[in-house]
VMD Tcl script that draws the C-alpha trace (Angstrom):
set ca {
  {137.74 88.58 57.42}
  {139.33 88.33 60.84}
  {142.25 90.69 60.21}
  {140.70 92.95 62.86}
  {140.30 90.10 65.36}
  {141.64 90.27 68.91}
  {145.17 88.87 68.64}
  {145.62 87.10 71.97}
  {148.02 84.57 70.43}
  {150.97 86.96 70.46}
  {150.94 87.98 74.15}
  {150.37 84.37 75.21}
  {153.52 83.43 73.32}
  {155.78 86.36 74.19}
  {154.39 88.06 77.29}
  {153.24 84.97 79.19}
  {155.13 81.82 78.17}
  {158.29 83.75 77.33}
  {158.20 85.49 80.71}
  {157.75 82.23 82.62}
  {160.83 80.79 80.94}
  {162.82 84.02 81.35}
  {161.98 84.26 85.07}
  {162.04 80.58 86.06}
  {164.07 78.75 83.43}
  {167.50 77.25 83.79}
  {170.39 78.57 81.70}
  {169.94 75.61 79.34}
  {166.17 76.18 78.97}
  {166.61 79.87 78.27}
  {169.40 79.39 75.73}
  {167.63 76.56 73.91}
  {164.06 77.87 73.80}
  {163.94 81.66 74.07}
  {165.96 82.50 70.92}
  {163.67 80.22 68.89}
  {160.61 81.87 70.43}
  {161.99 85.24 69.36}
  {162.50 84.11 65.76}
  {159.16 82.28 65.65}
  {160.75 78.85 65.21}
  {158.98 77.84 68.43}
  {155.48 78.95 69.47}
  {154.46 78.77 73.12}
  {151.21 78.09 74.95}
  {150.23 77.71 78.60}
  {148.14 74.67 79.50}
  {146.21 75.07 82.75}
  {142.52 74.59 81.94}
  {141.05 71.07 82.12}
  {137.55 69.68 81.62}
  {137.08 69.74 85.41}
  {139.22 72.81 86.17}
  {138.83 76.28 84.72}
  {139.39 79.37 86.84}
  {139.60 77.16 89.93}
  {142.81 75.12 89.84}
  {141.53 72.85 92.60}
  {140.02 70.57 89.94}
  {143.28 69.77 88.12}
  {143.76 66.06 87.38}
  {146.77 66.03 85.04}
  {149.64 64.43 86.93}
  {153.35 63.78 86.61}
  {154.87 60.84 88.50}
  {158.57 60.32 89.12}
  {160.16 57.35 87.29}
  {163.82 57.37 88.21}
  {165.04 60.83 87.25}
  {162.29 61.26 84.66}
  {158.64 62.22 84.98}
  {155.68 60.39 83.42}
  {152.94 62.84 82.45}
  {149.29 61.82 82.04}
  {146.11 63.84 81.58}
  {144.52 66.35 79.24}
  {143.97 70.08 78.85}
  {141.19 71.93 77.03}
  {140.58 75.39 75.53}
  {144.31 75.99 75.10}
  {145.02 79.07 72.99}
  {147.99 78.54 70.63}
  {147.72 74.85 71.51}
  {147.55 73.57 67.94}
  {150.48 75.61 66.67}
  {152.59 75.40 69.81}
  {155.99 73.75 69.78}
  {156.41 74.14 73.54}
  {153.60 73.91 76.08}
  {153.90 75.10 79.66}
  {151.90 72.38 81.43}
  {150.54 72.56 84.98}
  {150.48 69.12 86.66}
  {150.07 67.55 90.08}
  {153.38 66.09 91.27}
  {152.55 65.44 94.92}
  {148.98 64.11 95.32}
  {149.61 63.62 99.06}
  {150.52 67.24 99.73}
  {148.56 68.94 102.53}
  {147.02 71.19 99.88}
  {147.06 71.52 96.11}
  {149.24 74.60 96.48}
  {152.04 72.39 97.81}
  {151.80 69.69 95.15}
  {151.84 71.33 91.69}
  {154.78 71.67 89.29}
  {155.30 73.27 85.88}
  {156.74 71.42 82.87}
  {157.90 72.38 79.40}
  {156.41 69.76 77.06}
  {157.61 69.91 73.46}
  {155.90 68.82 70.28}
  {157.16 65.47 69.08}
  {157.47 63.89 72.52}
  {155.96 60.40 72.41}
  {152.46 60.35 73.90}
  {151.84 64.07 73.40}
  {149.01 64.75 70.93}
  {146.80 67.67 69.96}
  {143.13 67.74 69.11}
  {141.80 69.62 66.08}
  {141.24 73.38 66.50}
  {137.94 74.02 68.25}
  {135.16 75.97 66.54}
  {134.62 79.09 68.65}
  {132.18 81.96 68.86}
  {134.92 84.56 68.33}
  {138.67 85.17 68.29}
  {138.98 82.94 65.24}
  {142.39 84.44 64.56}
  {143.67 82.34 67.48}
  {143.77 78.54 67.37}
  {142.34 76.82 70.45}
  {142.43 73.07 71.03}
  {142.70 70.16 73.45}
  {146.03 68.65 74.47}
  {146.48 65.01 75.50}
  {149.30 63.42 77.49}
  {149.52 59.63 77.51}
  {152.56 58.40 79.44}
  {154.71 61.23 78.14}
  {158.25 60.72 79.44}
  {159.79 64.00 80.48}
  {163.48 64.40 81.31}
  {164.50 66.29 84.48}
  {165.30 69.29 82.27}
  {161.59 69.64 81.44}
  {160.78 70.86 84.96}
  {160.33 74.65 84.99}
  {161.04 76.30 88.31}
  {161.08 74.38 91.57}
  {159.49 70.98 92.11}
  {156.08 71.23 93.86}
  {156.29 75.06 93.74}
  {154.21 75.46 90.58}
  {151.25 77.04 92.36}
  {153.47 79.72 93.87}
  {155.07 80.38 90.49}
  {151.58 80.80 89.00}
  {150.53 83.19 91.74}
  {153.61 85.32 91.09}
  {152.85 85.54 87.36}
  {149.04 85.78 87.35}
  {148.82 89.48 88.37}
  {150.94 90.35 85.34}
  {148.78 88.17 83.07}
  {145.57 89.72 84.38}
  {146.97 93.19 83.96}
  {147.75 92.24 80.36}
  {144.19 90.98 79.74}
  {142.77 94.17 81.24}
  {144.97 96.40 79.07}
  {144.10 94.45 75.93}
  {140.39 94.74 76.74}
  {140.73 98.47 77.34}
  {142.48 98.99 74.02}
  {139.69 96.99 72.39}
  {137.11 99.31 73.99}
  {138.94 102.40 72.75}
  {139.16 101.09 69.20}
  {135.48 100.14 68.99}
  {134.47 103.48 70.51}
  {136.46 105.29 67.80}
  {134.96 103.10 65.07}
  {131.46 103.84 66.32}
  {132.11 107.58 66.67}
  {133.40 107.73 63.08}
  {130.43 105.70 61.83}
  {127.96 108.04 63.53}
  {129.75 111.09 62.13}
  {128.98 109.80 58.65}
  {125.32 109.63 59.64}
  {124.87 113.28 60.59}
  {121.34 113.04 61.91}
  {122.33 110.30 64.37}
  {125.43 112.16 65.49}
  {123.36 115.25 66.29}
  {121.01 113.30 68.58}
  {121.44 114.27 72.23}
  {120.79 110.71 73.32}
  {123.58 109.43 71.07}
  {125.94 112.17 72.23}
  {125.26 111.34 75.88}
  {125.91 107.66 75.22}
  {129.26 108.51 73.59}
  {130.05 110.73 76.59}
  {129.44 107.76 78.88}
  {131.72 105.54 76.77}
  {134.49 108.14 76.76}
  {134.25 108.67 80.51}
  {134.34 104.96 81.30}
  {137.31 104.44 78.99}
  {139.24 107.33 80.55}
  {138.57 106.01 84.07}
  {139.77 102.57 82.96}
  {142.86 104.02 81.27}
  {143.79 105.94 84.41}
  {143.59 102.79 86.55}
  {145.45 100.75 83.91}
  {148.29 103.31 83.90}
  {148.44 103.10 87.69}
  {148.62 99.29 87.61}
  {151.36 99.37 84.98}
  {153.37 101.75 87.17}
  {152.85 99.52 90.22}
  {153.96 96.52 88.17}
  {157.13 98.31 87.05}
  {157.86 99.10 90.71}
  {157.22 95.47 91.74}
  {154.18 96.46 93.80}
  {151.21 95.26 91.73}
  {148.97 93.21 94.02}
  {146.75 90.30 93.01}
  {143.75 92.34 94.13}
  {144.58 95.36 91.95}
  {145.30 93.18 88.91}
  {141.99 91.40 89.47}
  {140.17 94.73 89.66}
  {141.72 95.86 86.38}
  {140.95 92.60 84.61}
  {137.34 92.46 85.76}
  {136.58 96.16 85.26}
  {138.10 96.45 81.78}
  {136.69 93.20 80.37}
  {133.20 93.95 81.69}
  {133.56 97.45 80.24}
  {134.50 96.04 76.83}
  {131.44 93.81 76.74}
  {129.23 96.73 77.77}
  {130.65 99.17 75.22}
  {130.76 96.69 72.34}
  {127.17 95.64 72.99}
  {126.05 99.28 72.95}
  {128.12 100.02 69.83}
  {126.42 97.19 67.93}
  {123.14 98.89 68.82}
  {124.39 102.23 67.55}
  {125.31 100.66 64.20}
  {121.81 99.25 63.73}
  {121.46 96.32 61.34}
  {124.90 96.93 59.84}
  {126.36 96.16 63.27}
  {125.09 92.61 62.95}
  {126.83 91.89 59.65}
  {129.72 89.44 59.83}
  {132.09 91.72 57.91}
  {131.52 94.64 60.29}
  {134.35 95.48 62.72}
  {131.87 96.04 65.55}
  {130.16 92.69 64.91}
  {133.54 90.93 65.05}
  {134.37 92.84 68.23}
  {131.08 91.67 69.74}
  {131.95 87.98 69.40}
  {135.67 88.48 70.07}
  {135.20 90.33 73.34}
  {132.78 87.93 75.04}
  {135.47 85.50 76.17}
  {137.57 88.21 77.82}
  {135.54 88.14 81.04}
  {136.09 84.36 81.21}
  {139.69 83.58 80.29}
  {142.58 84.55 82.52}
  {140.31 83.73 85.45}
  {136.58 84.42 85.23}
  {135.38 87.76 86.56}
  {133.48 85.95 89.31}
  {136.83 84.61 90.53}
  {138.33 88.12 90.21}
  {135.63 89.45 92.55}
  {136.32 86.60 94.96}
  {140.02 87.52 95.06}
  {139.21 91.19 95.58}
  {136.73 90.37 98.37}
  {139.23 88.04 100.03}
  {141.71 90.90 100.21}
  {139.07 93.21 101.68}
  {137.98 90.89 104.48}
  {141.37 89.34 105.30}
  {142.91 90.16 108.64}
  {146.23 91.95 108.15}
}
mol new
graphics top color blue
foreach p $ca { graphics top sphere $p radius 0.5 }
foreach p [lrange $ca 0 end-1] q [lrange $ca 1 end] { graphics top cylinder $p $q radius 0.2 }
display resetview
C-alpha cells in the first residue's frame, strides 16, 4: 500500500549520516562504518530531536560526561527516522554544560546498537510516511569509547551548522519532486475525465501548479549549483526548504480536491501524498524557524 510513500529513510542514511562520517570521521571510523553502510549491513540515523527540543536545539538535555577517557551518555531522543532499524546513531549531546553558550558545549557521537544502556522504543504510529520507521531512543549510562566522538569535542553545533544547509536543500528537492509527481498524477487523472479537463477553472489551476513548480525547480537548480561551488548559504537553503515544502502541501491539498471523493481513498496515490507531505514543513527545521533564519540574514549588520 505504501510503495508510493515518500522514502526519506534512504537520504537520511546515505546523504546525511554518511556525509557526516565522510566529512568528520577519523580514518578508523570511515573504514569501519562506511563500507557497511554502503552494503546495507549498517543503517544510520541522526538523533537530534528531544521531547523538549525540536527545531530549536537550545532545549537539548541529552548529555555526555567524561569518565576517564570514556564518555557516559544519558538522555533520550524522539521522532527519530530510521531509529528502529539503525545500527549506528549520530547522537547530539551536551558535553560542556558550563560553556558560555550551547553552541560551545555540544558534541556529536556515533552510538552503535548493542552498546549497554542503549535501547529503542517501538516504532511510532504516524499520520504518514509509514514506509519509514520512526521511534524513541534511550540512553542510560551508555559508556562510549573515545573513538565514538565524531568531529571535534564541543564543536558539534558548528558541525551541525555546516551540514544543515545541505540537509535543508535535500528536503526542499525531495518536496519539489513530490510536487511534480503529484501534479503529473492529477493531470493524467483529469485527462481520463474529459469534461473536467476541459474546464477553464481546472486548466487555470493546473497552470498555477505548473508555474509554481517551475519557479521552485529553477531556484532548486540554483541552490544545487551554489552547493557544488561551496557557496550555498544557510539563508538560501532555508528559503528552498520552506518554499518547496509549503508548495508541496499546497499542491497536494488542491490535487486531493481535484480527485474528488477518490482522492480521499487510502489506496489513492494522491491521498497517500496528502498524509506523507504534511511533515515536510516540520522536519529538518520547521518552516517558522526557516523564516527566522532568513529574516536574521536580512536584518543582520554586515
